[in-house]
C-alpha positions as CSV (number, residue, x, y, z in Angstrom):
1,M,-23.9,-7.8,-2.3
2,N,-22.5,-10.9,-4.0
3,R,-18.8,-11.9,-4.2
4,S,-18.2,-10.3,-7.6
5,D,-19.7,-7.0,-6.3
6,I,-17.4,-7.1,-3.3
7,E,-14.3,-7.8,-5.5
8,Q,-15.2,-5.0,-7.9
9,L,-15.7,-2.5,-5.0
10,T,-12.4,-3.7,-3.5
11,D,-10.6,-3.2,-6.8
12,E,-12.2,0.3,-7.2
13,L,-11.2,1.5,-3.8
14,I,-7.7,0.2,-4.0
15,G,-7.4,1.7,-7.5
16,E,-8.6,5.1,-6.2
17,A,-6.1,5.0,-3.3
18,V,-3.2,4.2,-5.7
19,L,-4.3,6.9,-8.1
20,S,-4.4,9.4,-5.3
21,L,-0.9,8.5,-4.3
22,L,0.3,8.8,-7.9
23,K,-1.4,12.1,-8.5
24,R,0.4,13.5,-5.4
25,K,3.7,11.9,-6.6
26,A,3.8,10.1,-3.3
27,P,5.7,6.8,-2.9
28,V,3.4,3.8,-3.6
29,S,4.0,1.2,-1.0
30,S,1.9,-1.1,1.2
31,M,2.1,1.3,4.1
32,A,1.2,4.3,1.9
33,L,-1.7,2.4,0.5
34,L,-3.0,1.5,4.0
35,T,-2.7,5.1,5.1
36,E,-4.5,6.3,2.0
37,L,-7.3,3.8,2.5
38,R,-7.7,4.9,6.2
39,N,-7.9,8.5,5.1
40,M,-10.5,7.6,2.5
41,Q,-12.5,5.8,5.2
42,A,-12.4,8.9,7.4
43,V,-14.1,11.1,4.8
44,E,-16.3,8.5,2.9
45,R,-20.0,9.3,3.0
46,D,-21.3,6.2,1.1
47,P,-22.1,3.6,3.7
48,R,-21.3,0.7,1.4
49,R,-17.9,2.0,0.6
50,R,-17.2,3.1,4.2
51,G,-18.1,-0.4,5.4
52,A,-15.8,-2.0,2.8
53,L,-12.7,0.1,3.6
54,P,-11.9,-1.4,7.0
55,L,-12.3,-4.9,5.6
56,I,-9.8,-4.0,2.8
57,V,-7.4,-2.5,5.3
58,A,-7.6,-5.6,7.5
59,Y,-7.0,-7.9,4.5
60,I,-3.9,-6.0,3.4
61,E,-2.6,-5.9,6.9
62,A,-3.1,-9.7,7.2
63,V,-1.3,-10.3,3.9
64,M,1.6,-8.1,5.0
65,T,1.9,-9.8,8.4
66,D,1.8,-13.2,6.8
67,K,4.4,-12.3,4.3
68,C,6.7,-10.9,7.0
69,E,6.3,-14.0,9.1
70,Q,7.2,-16.2,6.2
71,E,10.5,-14.4,5.6
72,T,13.6,-16.0,7.1
73,P,16.1,-13.8,9.0
74,T,18.4,-14.2,5.9
75,T,15.7,-13.0,3.6
76,K,14.9,-10.0,5.8
77,R,18.6,-9.1,5.9
78,Q,18.9,-9.4,2.1
79,H,15.8,-7.1,1.6
80,K,17.4,-4.6,4.0
81,E,20.7,-4.7,2.2
82,S,19.0,-4.4,-1.2
83,A,17.1,-1.4,-0.1
84,Q,20.2,0.2,1.3
85,M,22.1,-0.4,-1.9
86,M,19.2,1.3,-3.9
87,V,19.2,4.3,-1.6
88,D,23.0,4.6,-1.8
89,G,22.9,4.2,-5.6
90,M,20.2,6.9,-5.9
91,S,22.2,9.3,-3.7
92,A,25.5,8.7,-5.7
93,S,23.9,9.1,-9.1
94,G,21.7,12.0,-8.2
95,K,18.6,10.0,-9.3
96,G,15.6,10.2,-7.2
97,K,16.0,13.8,-6.2
98,I,12.9,15.9,-6.1
99,H,13.2,19.2,-7.8
């Protein structure tokens, strides 16, 4: 398999995982994506796809780890505060409720 084949397979598998999350109306996040890719790996029958899934998971985990390590304590605190403000805003406005 050449590089473009690997990239295309990677794009397809990530796309399938994201579509699966969207169809279930699940939150789309890095952690949800990793979980979905792991679930796909557990049931995948095609050896090529099954072999690619752990590599994709490892790559995403590495990117997430690298991103977290690059954040300063101030940036981490700002992200946490922003997330809390969003949650508080959704609760106050009634938005984000599942009916």
